[in-house]
C-alpha angles and dihedrals in degrees: 000000000000126000113219121196115254115239103224094172094074089066095053121093115259101204137050090249091053090053090049092053093045091050092048091049091051092050091050090050091050094050092045090051091049093047093049090055097044112090093202098050125113090246093056090045092052093048090048092051093046088053090052099050095096097037102074131087118284119251113206123199112237123202104214123205101186143023091244090059088051092049091049094049092045095049092045093069098045110162095029130092113266134190126200117196120190108200125184128185092219 
């Protein structure tokens, strides 16, 4: 079994632009690693919110036919946030 020396120089950039790209890539990796480990970062907040999308209460759309039906549904959920949307096809 022979041990041949590893040629590391073939993996290094040859031009100034290549070094710039490699440096930029290294900075992006460092920032991404820091953001992934920071519990108060935008990235962590986005991941947390994506996990919570299916855990909330369901909001069903109701087709109302009268004002009394609207009043009853509105008063039934007193103390909770409510949203009334008036949609018209015209």
